[in-house]
C-alpha positions in Angstrom: 123.7 91.3 98.6 125.1 92.2 102.1 125.1 90.2 104.8 122.8 91.5 107.1 119.5 91.0 104.6 120.2 87.5 105.5 116.8 86.1 106.4 115.5 82.5 106.9 114.7 80.8 104.3 117.1 81.9 101.7 119.9 80.3 99.1 123.5 81.5 99.2 126.2 80.4 97.6 129.3 80.1 99.9 132.5 78.6 99.7 131.5 76.7 96.1 128.7 75.0 97.9 124.4 76.3 98.3 122.9 76.2 101.7 119.4 77.2 103.0 119.9 79.8 106.0 117.6 78.6 108.9 118.3 80.9 110.7 120.3 84.8 110.8 120.9 87.2 114.2 122.6 90.1 113.9 125.4 90.9 116.6 127.0 93.9 118.4 129.0 93.4 121.2 130.2 95.6 123.1 132.7 97.6 121.5 133.5 94.9 119.1 132.2 95.1 115.2 128.7 93.5 113.6 128.4 90.6 112.8 125.9 88.2 111.5 125.5 84.6 112.7 123.9 82.1 110.4 122.8 78.8 110.9 122.2 76.6 107.7 121.9 74.1 105.3 124.4 72.6 103.4 122.1 71.7 100.7 124.6 69.0 99.1 125.2 67.2 102.0 122.8 67.9 104.3 124.8 69.4 106.8 123.6 71.6 110.0 127.0 74.6 109.8 127.4 78.2 112.2 128.6 80.4 109.7 129.7 84.4 111.1 129.7 87.2 108.1 130.8 90.1 108.8 128.3 92.7 108.2 130.0 94.4 105.9 130.6 91.0 103.7 128.7 90.5 100.2 126.8 87.3 100.1 125.7 85.7 96.5 122.0 84.7 96.6 121.6 82.0 94.6 118.4 82.2 92.2 116.5 79.4 92.4 114.0 78.0 89.9 110.5 76.3 91.0 108.6 74.2 89.0 104.8 73.1 89.9 105.3 69.5 90.5 102.4 67.0 92.4 103.6 64.4 94.7 103.0 60.6 93.8 104.8 58.6 95.7 107.4 57.1 98.0 109.9 54.1 97.7 111.8 53.0 100.4 114.8 56.2 100.9 113.4 57.7 96.8 110.4 60.0 96.2 108.6 60.8 92.4 107.7 63.6 91.8 106.2 64.5 88.6 105.5 67.8 86.8 102.5 69.0 86.6 102.3 70.7 82.8 104.9 68.0 80.9 104.4 64.9 82.9 107.4 64.3 83.4 108.3 62.8 86.2 111.7 63.2 88.7 113.0 60.9 91.7 114.7 63.1 95.0 116.3 61.1 97.4 115.9 61.0 100.9 118.5 63.9 101.3 117.3 66.6 99.1 113.9 65.8 100.8 114.6 65.7 104.4 112.1 66.3 107.5 109.7 67.6 105.1 108.8 63.7 104.0 106.4 64.4 107.1 104.3 66.2 104.9 104.7 64.5 101.7 101.0 62.9 100.8 100.2 61.6 97.9 98.5 63.9 95.0 100.3 67.6 97.2 100.9 69.8 94.7 104.0 71.8 95.2 107.2 73.4 94.2 110.6 71.5 93.3 113.7 74.0 93.5 116.0 73.8 90.6 119.9 75.2 90.2 121.1 75.0 87.5 118.3 72.4 86.1 119.8 69.8 89.5 116.5 69.6 92.0 117.8 71.2 95.3 115.1 70.3 97.6 111.1 71.2 98.1 108.4 74.4 98.6 105.7 72.3 100.8 102.7 74.9 100.9 101.2 76.6 104.0 99.4 73.9 105.2 98.2 70.4 104.2 95.4 67.8 105.8 96.4 64.8 107.5 95.1 61.9 108.7 94.6 60.8 112.5 95.5 56.8 112.6 96.7 56.7 116.2 96.0 58.9 119.4 94.0 58.5 123.0 90.6 58.2 122.1 88.1 61.9 122.4 87.2 63.7 125.6 82.8 64.8 125.5 83.8 68.6 126.2 87.8 68.5 125.7 87.5 71.7 124.1 87.1 73.1 127.9 90.7 72.8 128.7 93.9 73.4 126.9 95.6 70.6 127.0 96.9 69.1 124.2 97.2 65.3 123.0 99.8 64.2 121.0 98.3 62.6 117.7 100.4 59.9 115.4 99.3 60.9 111.4 98.9 58.8 108.3 102.8 60.0 107.2 104.3 59.4 111.1 104.3 62.9 111.8 103.7 63.1 115.7 101.5 66.6 116.4 100.2 67.8 119.4 96.5 68.4 119.5 93.0 69.3 121.3 91.4 66.9 123.6 88.1 66.6 120.6 90.7 65.1 118.3 90.3 61.5 117.7 91.4 58.7 115.0 89.8 59.0 111.9 89.8 63.1 111.8 91.7 64.4 109.3 93.2 67.9 111.0 95.0 70.8 109.1 98.7 71.0 109.6 100.7 73.5 109.3 104.0 72.8 107.3 106.3 75.6 108.9 106.2 74.3 112.7 104.7 71.1 112.5 101.3 72.3 114.5 98.1 71.8 114.7 95.8 74.2 113.3 92.1 72.6 113.0 90.0 69.9 112.1 89.4 69.8 108.2 86.8 67.7 107.7 
């Protein structure tokens, strides 16, 4: 595919490695040739890097197989998943899971991405419901203002929530940007 077609979330093969695109901007500076500035994460090492593709460059898109799996538990830096069809279990290291570990709760079903039968990442559902374990006490009539307060969730994720949310509440969180959406209970 052409470098102009790069979009966030795509996985490409570049210089013998797999990269996940985080940001791709098409730029045309003055009288110079157009290019695509891409920020991408190496799926093998986890390192972020910036690369400049010429507009006419061809990029090889990687074909990933997605398998529905259920998250079971974590043991240190190892996360265990079970295939929902044949009940096989696999273990993924923190390098593969990355920051998405903050959205993993037992029994959530998600997609594990494989490249040449090797797991390279996980695709989270659009939202997850997490329990608030620590926040300032709720305020009666707190929805009148648009001021948020920090809340620590059961996985360690810290989210800005409205004043009426209190400890023990279950809230729905957007996994794309880690923002509060609504109360779930």
